[in-house]
MMTF fields as JSON, N, C-alpha, C and O atoms, coordinates in Angstrom:
{
  "mmtfVersion": "1.0.0",
  "mmtfProducer": "UNKNOWN",
  "numBonds": 267,
  "numAtoms": 268,
  "numGroups": 67,
  "numChains": 1,
  "numModels": 1,
  "chainsPerModel": [1],
  "groupsPerChain": [67],
  "chainIdList": ["A"],
  "bondAtomList": [4, 2, 8, 6, 12, 10, 16, 14, 20, 18, 24, 22, 28, 26, 32, 30, 36, 34, 40, 38, 44, 42, 48, 46, 52, 50, 56, 54, 60, 58, 64, 62, 68, 66, 72, 70, 76, 74, 80, 78, 84, 82, 88, 86, 92, 90, 96, 94, 100, 98, 104, 102, 108, 106, 112, 110, 116, 114, 120, 118, 124, 122, 128, 126, 132, 130, 136, 134, 140, 138, 144, 142, 148, 146, 152, 150, 156, 154, 160, 158, 164, 162, 168, 166, 172, 170, 176, 174, 180, 178, 184, 182, 188, 186, 192, 190, 196, 194, 200, 198, 204, 202, 208, 206, 212, 210, 216, 214, 220, 218, 224, 222, 228, 226, 232, 230, 236, 234, 240, 238, 244, 242, 248, 246, 252, 250, 256, 254, 260, 258, 264, 262],
  "bondOrderList": [1, 1, 1, 1, 1, 1, 1, 1, 1, 1, 1, 1, 1, 1, 1, 1, 1, 1, 1, 1, 1, 1, 1, 1, 1, 1, 1, 1, 1, 1, 1, 1, 1, 1, 1, 1, 1, 1, 1, 1, 1, 1, 1, 1, 1, 1, 1, 1, 1, 1, 1, 1, 1, 1, 1, 1, 1, 1, 1, 1, 1, 1, 1, 1, 1, 1],
  "groupList": [{"groupName": "MET", "atomNameList": ["N", "CA", "C", "O"], "elementList": ["N", "C", "C", "O"], "formalChargeList": [0, 0, 0, 0], "bondAtomList": [1, 0, 2, 1, 3, 2], "bondOrderList": [1, 1, 2], "singleLetterCode": "M", "chemCompType": "L-PEPTIDE LINKING"}, {"groupName": "SER", "atomNameList": ["N", "CA", "C", "O"], "elementList": ["N", "C", "C", "O"], "formalChargeList": [0, 0, 0, 0], "bondAtomList": [1, 0, 2, 1, 3, 2], "bondOrderList": [1, 1, 2], "singleLetterCode": "S", "chemCompType": "L-PEPTIDE LINKING"}, {"groupName": "VAL", "atomNameList": ["N", "CA", "C", "O"], "elementList": ["N", "C", "C", "O"], "formalChargeList": [0, 0, 0, 0], "bondAtomList": [1, 0, 2, 1, 3, 2], "bondOrderList": [1, 1, 2], "singleLetterCode": "V", "chemCompType": "L-PEPTIDE LINKING"}, {"groupName": "THR", "atomNameList": ["N", "CA", "C", "O"], "elementList": ["N", "C", "C", "O"], "formalChargeList": [0, 0, 0, 0], "bondAtomList": [1, 0, 2, 1, 3, 2], "bondOrderList": [1, 1, 2], "singleLetterCode": "T", "chemCompType": "L-PEPTIDE LINKING"}, {"groupName": "LEU", "atomNameList": ["N", "CA", "C", "O"], "elementList": ["N", "C", "C", "O"], "formalChargeList": [0, 0, 0, 0], "bondAtomList": [1, 0, 2, 1, 3, 2], "bondOrderList": [1, 1, 2], "singleLetterCode": "L", "chemCompType": "L-PEPTIDE LINKING"}, {"groupName": "PHE", "atomNameList": ["N", "CA", "C", "O"], "elementList": ["N", "C", "C", "O"], "formalChargeList": [0, 0, 0, 0], "bondAtomList": [1, 0, 2, 1, 3, 2], "bondOrderList": [1, 1, 2], "singleLetterCode": "F", "chemCompType": "L-PEPTIDE LINKING"}, {"groupName": "TRP", "atomNameList": ["N", "CA", "C", "O"], "elementList": ["N", "C", "C", "O"], "formalChargeList": [0, 0, 0, 0], "bondAtomList": [1, 0, 2, 1, 3, 2], "bondOrderList": [1, 1, 2], "singleLetterCode": "W", "chemCompType": "L-PEPTIDE LINKING"}, {"groupName": "GLY", "atomNameList": ["N", "CA", "C", "O"], "elementList": ["N", "C", "C", "O"], "formalChargeList": [0, 0, 0, 0], "bondAtomList": [1, 0, 2, 1, 3, 2], "bondOrderList": [1, 1, 2], "singleLetterCode": "G", "chemCompType": "PEPTIDE LINKING"}, {"groupName": "ILE", "atomNameList": ["N", "CA", "C", "O"], "elementList": ["N", "C", "C", "O"], "formalChargeList": [0, 0, 0, 0], "bondAtomList": [1, 0, 2, 1, 3, 2], "bondOrderList": [1, 1, 2], "singleLetterCode": "I", "chemCompType": "L-PEPTIDE LINKING"}, {"groupName": "ALA", "atomNameList": ["N", "CA", "C", "O"], "elementList": ["N", "C", "C", "O"], "formalChargeList": [0, 0, 0, 0], "bondAtomList": [1, 0, 2, 1, 3, 2], "bondOrderList": [1, 1, 2], "singleLetterCode": "A", "chemCompType": "L-PEPTIDE LINKING"}, {"groupName": "TYR", "atomNameList": ["N", "CA", "C", "O"], "elementList": ["N", "C", "C", "O"], "formalChargeList": [0, 0, 0, 0], "bondAtomList": [1, 0, 2, 1, 3, 2], "bondOrderList": [1, 1, 2], "singleLetterCode": "Y", "chemCompType": "L-PEPTIDE LINKING"}, {"groupName": "LYS", "atomNameList": ["N", "CA", "C", "O"], "elementList": ["N", "C", "C", "O"], "formalChargeList": [0, 0, 0, 0], "bondAtomList": [1, 0, 2, 1, 3, 2], "bondOrderList": [1, 1, 2], "singleLetterCode": "K", "chemCompType": "L-PEPTIDE LINKING"}, {"groupName": "GLN", "atomNameList": ["N", "CA", "C", "O"], "elementList": ["N", "C", "C", "O"], "formalChargeList": [0, 0, 0, 0], "bondAtomList": [1, 0, 2, 1, 3, 2], "bondOrderList": [1, 1, 2], "singleLetterCode": "Q", "chemCompType": "L-PEPTIDE LINKING"}, {"groupName": "PRO", "atomNameList": ["N", "CA", "C", "O"], "elementList": ["N", "C", "C", "O"], "formalChargeList": [0, 0, 0, 0], "bondAtomList": [1, 0, 2, 1, 3, 2], "bondOrderList": [1, 1, 2], "singleLetterCode": "P", "chemCompType": "L-PEPTIDE LINKING"}, {"groupName": "CYS", "atomNameList": ["N", "CA", "C", "O"], "elementList": ["N", "C", "C", "O"], "formalChargeList": [0, 0, 0, 0], "bondAtomList": [1, 0, 2, 1, 3, 2], "bondOrderList": [1, 1, 2], "singleLetterCode": "C", "chemCompType": "L-PEPTIDE LINKING"}, {"groupName": "ARG", "atomNameList": ["N", "CA", "C", "O"], "elementList": ["N", "C", "C", "O"], "formalChargeList": [0, 0, 0, 0], "bondAtomList": [1, 0, 2, 1, 3, 2], "bondOrderList": [1, 1, 2], "singleLetterCode": "R", "chemCompType": "L-PEPTIDE LINKING"}],
  "groupTypeList": [0, 1, 2, 1, 3, 4, 5, 6, 7, 8, 4, 5, 7, 9, 8, 7, 4, 7, 5, 5, 8, 10, 7, 11, 11, 12, 12, 9, 8, 2, 13, 4, 2, 14, 7, 4, 9, 4, 0, 2, 5, 13, 10, 5, 2, 1, 7, 3, 6, 4, 4, 8, 9, 8, 7, 9, 9, 4, 3, 9, 8, 13, 10, 5, 2, 15, 2],
  "groupIdList": [1, 2, 3, 4, 5, 6, 7, 8, 9, 10, 11, 12, 13, 14, 15, 16, 17, 18, 19, 20, 21, 22, 23, 24, 25, 26, 27, 28, 29, 30, 31, 32, 33, 34, 35, 36, 37, 38, 39, 40, 41, 42, 43, 44, 45, 46, 47, 48, 49, 50, 51, 52, 53, 54, 55, 56, 57, 58, 59, 60, 61, 62, 63, 64, 65, 66, 67],
  "secStructList": [7, 7, 2, 2, 2, 2, 2, 2, 2, 2, 2, 2, 2, 2, 2, 2, 2, 2, 2, 2, 2, 2, 6, 6, 6, 1, 7, 7, 2, 2, 2, 2, 2, 2, 2, 2, 2, 2, 2, 2, 1, 1, 6, 6, 7, 7, 1, 2, 2, 2, 2, 2, 2, 2, 2, 2, 2, 2, 2, 2, 4, 4, 4, 4, 7, 7, 7],
  "xCoordList": [9.748, 8.406, 7.728, 8.004, 6.576, 5.427, 4.476, 4.745, 3.388, 3.273, 2.405, 2.959, 1.742, 0.372, 1.307, 0.729, 2.64, 2.976, 3.497, 3.421, 4.156, 4.308, 3.15, 3.266, 2.103, 0.652, 0.529, 0.753, 0.018, -0.173, 0.914, 0.622, 2.068, 3.007, 2.475, 2.188, 2.385, 1.859, 1.307, 1.758, 0.183, -1.006, -1.369, -2.403, -0.84, -0.56, -0.198, -0.652, 1.519, 1.935, 1.475, 1.836, 0.443, -0.142, -1.39, -2.167, -1.648, -2.534, -1.433, -1.621, -0.627, 0.501, 0.682, 0.877, 0.554, 1.02, -0.235, -0.533, -0.57, -2.478, -2.508, -2.614, -2.405, -2.515, -0.771, -0.82, 0.435, 0.992, 0.599, 0.53, 0.392, -0.37, -1.175, -1.465, -1.633, -3.585, -3.146, -3.421, -2.465, -1.771, -0.485, 0.167, -0.418, 1.377, 0.357, 0.87, -1.174, -1.588, -2.397, -2.137, -3.262, -3.79, -3.262, -3.92, -1.814, -1.499, -1.714, -1.641, -1.986, -2.52, -1.563, -1.318, -0.994, 0.007, -0.388, 0.377, -1.794, -1.966, -1.903, -1.093, -2.636, -2.424, -1.102, -0.778, -0.414, 0.996, 2.176, 2.79, 2.066, 2.551, 2.299, 3.195, 0.572, 0.416, 0.728, 0.773, 0.896, 0.829, 2.314, 2.551, 3.524, 4.784, 4.838, 5.249, 4.336, 4.614, 3.911, 4.753, 2.596, 2.512, 3.49, 3.623, 4.261, 5.093, 6.008, 6.632, 6.932, 7.429, 7.949, 8.99, 6.953, 6.743, 6.307, 6.107, 6.129, 6.249, 7.718, 8.013, 8.828, 10.266, 10.503, 11.522, 9.424, 10.12, 9.236, 9.519, 8.452, 7.019, 7.393, 7.272, 7.794, 7.651, 6.83, 7.145, 5.516, 4.886, 3.194, 2.942, 2.582, 1.624, 0.67, 0.494, -0.378, -1.061, -0.712, -1.478, 0.852, 0.899, 0.936, 0.884, 1.09, 1.09, -0.145, -0.577, -0.878, -2.981, -3.092, -3.932, -2.66, -3.46, -2.197, -2.788, -0.736, -0.745, -0.791, -0.768, -0.894, -1.892, -2.844, -2.932, -4.126, -5.57, -5.178, -5.341, -4.564, -4.495, -4.328, -5.142, -2.668, -2.442, -3.288, -3.243, -3.935, -5.124, -6.622, -7.495, -6.557, -8.163, -7.618, -8.152, -6.334, -6.275, -6.68, -7.594, -6.102, -6.638, -8.053, -8.168, -9.631, -10.279, -11.041, -12.256, -10.41, -10.655, -9.284, -9.127, -8.807, -7.842, -7.864, -7.287, -8.493, -8.868, -7.605, -7.622, -6.896, -6.47, -5.679, -5.24],
  "yCoordList": [9.437, 9.838, 10.594, 11.707, 10.079, 11.076, 11.668, 11.108, 12.717, 13.866, 11.987, 11.333, 11.563, 10.523, 9.263, 8.703, 8.865, 8.184, 8.463, 7.663, 9.965, 10.227, 10.326, 9.928, 10.839, 10.926, 9.867, 10.118, 8.345, 7.324, 7.533, 8.078, 7.044, 6.944, 7.105, 6.255, 8.57, 9.605, 8.669, 8.367, 8.297, 8.274, 7.182, 7.12, 5.859, 4.538, 4.326, 3.71, 5.583, 5.548, 5.943, 5.466, 7.095, 7.398, 6.576, 7.042, 5.739, 4.649, 3.605, 2.898, 3.566, 2.59, 2.772, 1.846, 4.164, 4.4, 4.359, 4.053, 4.685, 3.975, 2.861, 2.346, 2.168, 0.362, 0.099, -0.899, 1.077, -0.042, 0.465, -0.32, 2.094, 2.561, 2.043, 1.998, 1.602, 0.664, -0.79, -1.175, -1.547, -2.903, -3.002, -3.938, -1.642, -2.041, -1.258, -1.12, -0.709, 0.242, -1.54, -2.156, -1.945, -3.587, -4.83, -5.761, -4.955, -5.922, -6.977, -8.164, -6.53, -7.413, -7.211, -6.11, -8.805, -8.584, -8.079, -7.39, -8.487, -8.44, -6.974, -6.659, -5.806, -5.002, -4.063, -3.266, -4.502, -3.844, -4.627, -3.97, -5.688, -6.089, -5.622, -5.264, -5.24, -4.839, -2.863, -2.272, -2.205, -1.317, -0.939, -0.096, -1.97, -1.745, -1.941, -1.213, -3.046, -2.98, -1.711, -1.264, -0.662, -0.02, 0.876, 1.469, 1.031, 2.457, 2.016, 3.036, 0.878, 0.354, 0.133, 0.603, -0.746, -0.92, -0.1, -0.536, 1.41, 2.625, 2.454, 2.236, 2.549, 2.438, 1.708, 1.821, 0.765, -0.541, -0.519, -1.069, 0.035, -0.019, 1.244, 2.389, 1.058, 2.437, 2.485, 3.376, 1.748, 1.355, 2.365, 2.199, 2.958, 3.711, 2.821, 2.853, 1.631, 0.712, 0.079, -0.302, -0.598, -1.643, -1.463, -2.304, 0.531, 0.835, 0.852, 0.751, 0.97, 0.796, -0.144, -0.303, -1.32, -3.009, -2.876, -2.358, -3.088, -3.534, -3.125, -3.683, -1.469, -0.868, -0.744, -0.001, -1.334, -1.539, -2.768, -2.84, -3.853, -5.268, -5.223, -5.724, -4.283, -4.511, -3.469, -3.682, -2.507, -2.277, -3.138, -3.021, -3.933, -5.026, -5.568, -5.239, -6.621, -7.44, -7.395, -8.158, -6.364, -6.223, -7.03, -8.125, -6.277, -6.62, -7.566, -7.372, -8.929, -10.09, -11.018, -12.05, -10.885, -11.973, -11.38, -10.53, -11.939, -11.464, -13.121, -14.33, -12.045, -13.699, -13.042, -13.747],
  "zCoordList": [-14.792, -14.413, -14.126, -13.68, -14.352, -14.719, -13.458, -12.396, -13.362, -12.4, -12.213, -11.329, -12.62, -12.224, -11.376, -10.444, -11.688, -11.246, -9.832, -8.899, -9.769, -8.462, -7.45, -6.291, -7.915, -7.911, -6.639, -5.454, -7.355, -7.199, -5.917, -4.852, -6.225, -5.373, -4.049, -3.206, -4.022, -3.173, -2.096, -0.991, -2.752, -2.217, -2.094, -1.43, -2.572, -1.791, -0.459, 0.506, -0.912, 0.574, 1.999, 3.074, 1.7, 2.857, 3.07, 3.904, 2.636, 2.976, 3.45, 4.44, 2.919, 3.286, 5.119, 5.908, 5.434, 6.538, 7.561, 8.715, 6.8, 8.06, 8.243, 9.356, 6.997, 7.123, 8.611, 9.331, 8.76, 9.125, 11.032, 11.978, 11.075, 12.547, 13.009, 14.205, 12.199, 12.688, 13.193, 14.329, 12.296, 12.564, 13.499, 13.961, 13.567, 15.027, 16.232, 17.342, 16.016, 17.562, 18.043, 19.077, 17.06, 17.332, 17.478, 17.943, 17.023, 16.701, 15.825, 16.142, 14.691, 13.497, 12.046, 11.554, 11.38, 11.053, 9.701, 9.026, 9.241, 8.042, 7.849, 6.977, 8.511, 8.091, 7.942, 7.061, 9.25, 9.328, 7.564, 6.724, 7.647, 6.048, 5.281, 4.516, 4.899, 3.765, 3.628, 2.548, 4.977, 4.752, 4.202, 3.337, 5.082, 4.652, 3.05, 2.146, 3.068, 1.302, 0.778, -0.001, 0.746, 0.348, 0.125, -0.946, 1.173, 1.119, 0.804, 0.511, 0.527, -0.084, -1.546, -2.003, -2.268, -3.563, -4.665, -5.798, -4.212, -5.403, -5.749, -6.924, -4.656, -5.34, -6.393, -7.074, -6.645, -7.37, -8.801, -9.866, -8.572, -9.676, -10.737, -10.303, -11.969, -12.72, -13.61, -14.398, -14.024, -14.564, -13.872, -12.679, -14.402, -13.987, -13.632, -12.414, -14.485, -14.326, -13.755, -12.87, -13.801, -12.876, -11.178, -10.281, -11.149, -9.767, -9.552, -8.403, -10.525, -9.591, -9.483, -8.598, -9.951, -9.73, -8.542, -7.595, -8.117, -7.167, -5.759, -4.662, -6.397, -5.202, -4.864, -3.886, -5.387, -5.339, -4.472, -3.254, -5.379, -4.652, -3.289, -2.513, -2.722, -1.783, -0.685, 0.527, -1.18, -0.229, -0.084, 0.775, -1.133, -0.755, 0.273, 1.332, 0.392, 1.361, 2.322, 2.636, 3.304, 5.126, 4.904, 5.456, 3.744, 4.367, 3.606, 3.585, 2.734, 2.972, 3.453, 2.801, 3.968, 5.343, 6.608, 7.286, 6.628, 8.334, 9.463, 9.694, 9.695, 10.791, 11.996, 12.904]
}
């Protein structure tokens, strides 16, 4: 594990926590699920570029999907 992987994992985890709290308070399923996914997926992805790509995609989903 490199320092950059650790940094990106912490960053996406913090963004995920924000999405999770927002989704729970607003009772919105998309930010809630994306927030949970953002907090969990860094544990399973080891490549830095893959981590950034998945994290960016999960961060963008609530902005484009309105349910």
